[in-house]
N, C-alpha and C positions, 0 to 999 in steps of 0.2 A: 213260512213267509208267504204272503199273498203274491199272486202273479203281478209282475211289473214293479215289485219292490226290490230294492237292492240294499245290501248291507254296506255301510261306509265304515272303513277302518282307518283310524289315525293313531298308529302306534307311537308310544312315547319311548323312543330309543335312548339308551344310555350313551354316555360320551364315547366317541369313536365308532358309533354305529349310525346308520341312516335307514329310513323306511325303504322297503322294497316296493317299487312301483307296481300297482295292481294286486298287491298281496297284503296280508295282515302280519307282516313280520319285519325284522330288522336284519341288516347285513353289515359287516365291517366296512367302514369308509376306506376305499382303496388308497394305498400310498402311491406316490408317483414312482417309488422304487420298484425293483423287479419282483417284489413280493416276499423276499426272504426277511424274516425278522432281523433287524439290525443291519440290513443291507444298505447300500447307498440310497440316501434320501428317504429312508424309512422312518417312521415315528420312533422316538427313543426317550428315555428318562434322562434328563440333564445330570451329568456327572458319571454316567455309565459309559462303557465302551461299546462301540459298534463293531460290526464285522469288518474284516480286512484292515484292521488297525486304524480306522477313522474314529473320530469322536463325535459325541452328541453336541450339536450347536443349539443352544437354548434360545437364541434371539434375546428379546427383552424379558427378563425374569419377573418384572413387575406387572406384566399383563397376563396373568394366568387365567383365573376363572375356571380352571380345570381341576378343582380340588377332588373330584370323584375319580380322576385318573391322572397319575403323575406323568404319563407319556406325553410330553408337550414340547419336545425338541425334535430336531431333524438330524439324522446321521449325515455326516459329511461324505464327500466322494473322494476316495483315495487318489492321490496325485493332483488334486486341485487345491488351490490355496483358499484361505479364508479371507474375509474382507470386513470392513466396518467403518464406523465414523467415530468421531471423538475430537481430540485436539488436532489430529491429522487424519485426513481421509485415507483409507486403506483400500484402494480399488482392486479388482480382480486382474490377474495377469494372464490367466489361461485364455487362449483364443476362443471366441464365440461364447464367452460367459459374461454375465452381469452380476453385480452384487445385490443379493436380496438382503438389504440392510436390516439390522435389528430395529424394532419399533421405538427403542430409546437408545441414545448413543452410549458409547463406552462399553459396548458389548460386541461380540462377533456376529457377523452375518455369514452368509454362505454363497459361494460362487456357483451359479446355475445357468443353464441355457434358458432361453425365453419360454420354451415349452415346460421345462421343469418348474420354473418360477410360477407359471399359471397354475400348474397342478398343486404346488405347495400352498399357494395363496387361497385355493379353494378348500383346503383342509382346515380342521380346527387349529392346528399349530400355526397356521398362517397369521393369526392375530398377534403373534409375538414378533412378526416381521413387518417392515414397511412395504405393504403391497400397493401403496398409492403412487409411489414414484419409481422411476426407472433410471438407473445411473447411465452414464454415457459410455459404458464398457464395450458396446458393440459398434 
């Protein structure tokens, strides 16, 4: 390479990975959970079990677009309720939590804090949830 020239790298990362700033590689997109696979708020495959007895909340199953990787749900948090919309609104009852509603009604949402909500909405799984509105849970 001639002096003054630089190489630009634009990696095409697979689902669940993001480009590493300033490098020519990809890294896993961090979950908002504590990092253990299947832990609270970690990515999961709908229908599978998560750690600590919680289950995978898939949000709206019709908004997938993730055919390359089936992990497109969010593990619930043990001890927190689920929530959702449909014929009757099902709000969160746990203090300091709001309902991250599914992107289409008649499915379960997940009760999260505002910080957890922001982290989930920034992930690919966030498309299955309604990240545009905030319920009046707080």
